[in-house]
C-alpha positions as a Python dict, from the first residue, in 0.01 Angstrom:
ca = {
    (1, 'M'): (0, 0, 0),
    (2, 'T'): (-23, 192, -338),
    (3, 'D'): (-216, 496, -423),
    (4, 'D'): (-563, 414, -670),
    (5, 'S'): (-503, 757, -810),
    (6, 'V'): (-151, 596, -901),
    (7, 'P'): (-190, 310, -1158),
    (8, 'I'): (77, 72, -1106),
    (9, 'R'): (-40, -255, -969),
    (10, 'S'): (272, -442, -1109),
    (11, 'I'): (615, -462, -1155),
    (12, 'C'): (762, -703, -1423),
    (13, 'V'): (1196, -769, -1333),
    (14, 'Y'): (1398, -931, -1630),
    (15, 'C'): (1688, -1081, -1451),
    (16, 'G'): (1889, -1354, -1503),
    (17, 'S'): (1800, -1758, -1423),
    (18, 'R'): (2196, -1813, -1323),
    (19, 'P'): (2360, -1565, -986),
    (20, 'G'): (2621, -1401, -1157),
    (21, 'R'): (3013, -1403, -1065),
    (22, 'D'): (2935, -1080, -796),
    (23, 'P'): (2681, -1206, -456),
    (24, 'S'): (2589, -842, -513),
    (25, 'Y'): (2350, -961, -805),
    (26, 'I'): (2120, -1216, -576),
    (27, 'A'): (2114, -941, -328),
    (28, 'A'): (2014, -656, -522),
    (29, 'G'): (1760, -918, -640),
    (30, 'R'): (1636, -975, -264),
    (31, 'E'): (1621, -692, -181),
    (32, 'L'): (1440, -608, -485),
    (33, 'G'): (1180, -891, -451),
    (34, 'K'): (1124, -705, -90),
    (35, 'A'): (1030, -348, -200),
    (36, 'I'): (801, -465, -455),
    (37, 'A'): (618, -672, -178),
    (38, 'D'): (643, -398, 93),
    (39, 'S'): (480, -168, -171),
    (40, 'G'): (152, -385, -204),
    (41, 'L'): (286, -453, -553),
    (42, 'R'): (289, -739, -755),
    (43, 'L'): (603, -911, -924),
    (44, 'V'): (503, -1079, -1253),
    (45, 'Y'): (896, -1200, -1405),
    (46, 'G'): (965, -1528, -1586),
    (47, 'G'): (896, -1808, -1338),
    (48, 'G'): (1271, -1936, -1284),
    (49, 'T'): (1330, -2013, -976),
    (50, 'K'): (1731, -2015, -975),
    (51, 'G'): (1927, -1725, -991),
    (52, 'I'): (1890, -1391, -992),
    (53, 'M'): (1537, -1497, -1073),
    (54, 'G'): (1424, -1692, -784),
    (55, 'A'): (1623, -1464, -509),
    (56, 'V'): (1356, -1201, -631),
    (57, 'A'): (1090, -1396, -579),
    (58, 'S'): (1197, -1525, -266),
    (59, 'G'): (1220, -1169, -157),
    (60, 'V'): (842, -1070, -281),
    (61, 'L'): (698, -1448, -99),
    (62, 'S'): (901, -1376, 196),
    (63, 'N'): (795, -1103, 271),
    (64, 'G'): (429, -1142, 210),
    (65, 'G'): (397, -1023, -168),
    (66, 'Q'): (231, -1151, -476),
    (67, 'V'): (408, -1271, -748),
    (68, 'T'): (267, -1419, -1097),
    (69, 'G'): (573, -1639, -1285),
    (70, 'I'): (547, -1716, -1667),
    (71, 'I'): (744, -1991, -1833),
    (72, 'P'): (718, -2162, -2143),
    (73, 'E'): (709, -2529, -2080),
    (74, 'F'): (1038, -2608, -2247),
    (75, 'L'): (1227, -2425, -1965),
    (76, 'V'): (1051, -2521, -1648),
    (77, 'D'): (1280, -2841, -1568),
    (78, 'M'): (1622, -2605, -1694),
    (79, 'E'): (1522, -2289, -1480),
    (80, 'A'): (1286, -2444, -1200),
    (81, 'T'): (1143, -2678, -1075),
    (82, 'R'): (758, -2805, -1022),
    (83, 'H'): (745, -2839, -697),
    (84, 'S'): (921, -2488, -622),
    (85, 'L'): (717, -2359, -872),
    (86, 'A'): (390, -2465, -716),
    (87, 'Q'): (459, -2176, -437),
    (88, 'L'): (377, -1932, -720),
    (89, 'D'): (5, -1795, -604),
    (90, 'E'): (-27, -1738, -973),
    (91, 'L'): (146, -2011, -1277),
    (92, 'I'): (133, -1930, -1679),
    (93, 'I'): (275, -2218, -1862),
    (94, 'T'): (293, -2088, -2242),
    (95, 'P'): (388, -2250, -2544),
    (96, 'D'): (666, -2016, -2664),
    (97, 'M'): (873, -1732, -2545),
    (98, 'H'): (719, -1521, -2767),
    (99, 'R'): (391, -1570, -2604),
    (100, 'R'): (586, -1553, -2234),
    (101, 'K'): (697, -1188, -2357),
    (102, 'H'): (397, -1060, -2468),
    (103, 'L'): (196, -1181, -2127),
    (104, 'M'): (515, -1071, -1891),
    (105, 'Y'): (356, -711, -2115),
    (106, 'E'): (40, -722, -2051),
    (107, 'R'): (68, -786, -1729),
    (108, 'A'): (269, -553, -1617),
    (109, 'D'): (251, -161, -1553),
    (110, 'A'): (647, -69, -1506),
    (111, 'F'): (979, -317, -1628),
    (112, 'V'): (1288, -349, -1392),
    (113, 'A'): (1640, -510, -1583),
    (114, 'L'): (1811, -642, -1307),
    (115, 'P'): (2180, -782, -1404),
    (116, 'G'): (2122, -1097, -1663),
    (117, 'G'): (2266, -1206, -1990),
    (118, 'I'): (2144, -1190, -2330),
    (119, 'G'): (1774, -1304, -2283),
    (120, 'T'): (1718, -1082, -1993),
    (121, 'L'): (1874, -793, -2229),
    (122, 'E'): (1600, -945, -2531),
    (123, 'E'): (1387, -837, -2301),
    (124, 'I'): (1415, -446, -2205),
    (125, 'V'): (1552, -329, -2564),
    (126, 'E'): (1186, -512, -2688),
    (127, 'I'): (1031, -321, -2429),
    (128, 'M'): (1256, 31, -2520),
    (129, 'T'): (1169, -48, -2887),
    (130, 'W'): (800, -55, -2797),
    (131, 'A'): (790, 235, -2586),
    (132, 'Q'): (1008, 438, -2900),
    (133, 'L'): (775, 297, -3168),
    (134, 'G'): (482, 513, -2936),
    (135, 'Q'): (326, 196, -2833),
    (136, 'H'): (328, 245, -2453),
    (137, 'E'): (480, 507, -2163),
    (138, 'K'): (544, 224, -1883),
    (139, 'P'): (851, 289, -1702),
    (140, 'M'): (1151, 160, -1771),
    (141, 'I'): (1444, 103, -1553),
    (142, 'F'): (1820, 2, -1568),
    (143, 'A'): (1896, -111, -1176),
    (144, 'N'): (2266, -88, -1235),
    (145, 'I'): (2424, -270, -981),
    (146, 'N'): (2830, -206, -942),
    (147, 'G'): (2776, -53, -1252),
    (148, 'F'): (2647, -331, -1505),
    (149, 'W'): (2470, -146, -1706),
    (150, 'D'): (2741, 142, -1758),
    (151, 'P'): (2832, -10, -2103),
    (152, 'M'): (2424, -81, -2261),
    (153, 'M'): (2391, 301, -2138),
    (154, 'Q'): (2674, 402, -2329),
    (155, 'L'): (2583, 204, -2720),
    (156, 'I'): (2259, 389, -2649),
    (157, 'R'): (2350, 720, -2626),
    (158, 'H'): (2588, 614, -2929),
    (159, 'M'): (2292, 488, -3144),
    (160, 'T'): (2131, 782, -3011),
    (161, 'E'): (2451, 1041, -3120),
    (162, 'E'): (2421, 879, -3484),
    (163, 'G'): (2098, 911, -3544),
    (164, 'F'): (1962, 559, -3511),
    (165, 'V'): (1690, 655, -3250),
    (166, 'H'): (1486, 937, -3379),
    (167, 'T'): (1266, 912, -3153),
    (168, 'A'): (1493, 969, -2815),
    (169, 'H'): (1282, 1117, -2632),
    (170, 'R'): (1041, 791, -2602),
    (171, 'V'): (1286, 592, -2525),
    (172, 'Q'): (1435, 740, -2164),
    (173, 'P'): (1465, 433, -1921),
    (174, 'K'): (1610, 530, -1580),
    (175, 'V'): (1949, 422, -1487),
    (176, 'I'): (1902, 386, -1093),
    (177, 'D'): (2226, 303, -877),
    (178, 'K'): (2062, 212, -527),
    (179, 'V'): (1791, -105, -484),
    (180, 'A'): (1594, 111, -283),
    (181, 'D'): (1530, 398, -470),
    (182, 'I'): (1330, 184, -806),
    (183, 'V'): (1026, 154, -670),
    (184, 'P'): (991, 474, -551),
    (185, 'A'): (1123, 639, -872),
    (186, 'I'): (862, 437, -1084),
    (187, 'L'): (565, 531, -840),
    (188, 'K'): (712, 945, -913),
    (189, 'E'): (677, 863, -1273),
    (190, 'A'): (379, 686, -1311),
    (191, 'A'): (189, 978, -1069),
    (192, 'E'): (352, 1208, -1372),
    (193, 'I'): (270, 1030, -1642),
    (194, 'H'): (-88, 985, -1509),
    (195, 'G'): (-111, 1334, -1428),
    (196, 'N'): (-64, 1479, -1774),
    (197, 'R'): (-261, 1268, -1927),
    (198, 'A'): (-531, 1389, -1707),
    (199, 'G'): (-445, 1737, -1825),
    (200, 'E'): (-432, 1661, -2114),
    (201, 'D'): (-837, 1496, -2080),
    (202, 'A'): (-930, 1792, -1899),
    (203, 'V'): (-793, 2013, -2181),
    (204, 'I'): (-1012, 1816, -2477),
    (205, 'A'): (-1301, 1832, -2285),
    (206, 'K'): (-1325, 2181, -2276),
    (207, 'L'): (-1345, 2206, -2643),
}
């Protein structure tokens, strides 16, 4: 179970609504879901019950965990079924994508990007953008299954080297190859951030 001193209660997972060509992507989704459940954390995700999204949710639910699915009305029949959505212990249907993304951000204490397509990329990049602008310090993880995110990391390094990521110190997502290391890394980073804030508060109190 989670420690009350660590401000992590939920993890948002961005990932594909399709399985992808490599079977390890689906396996990674299930493994991550199990790890989230075993750690006593809630999954926040896009509500789909197909592809990697479905694998993550299944991994959580089959291990006694809690799941919040957030999905726009127009995607319900494309990425899920009404019957499968009824298995989630919390379902939020939004009028559009913008509301979905905002609620996922609000409900989550950390973010993980598993393999996915343009939608997955757009979601995690938006979270990175908000971090760059100083809007949050929530942990961000790229689950680099079989090197899936290597091209993305190369692009980020290139943008930084060319001077376009002007607050690079705020945009430092962790790149983790092994699913088993993801939740521990999130809890560790959150504890460090929490400790730093507590230290800052103590200094301010003495002034």
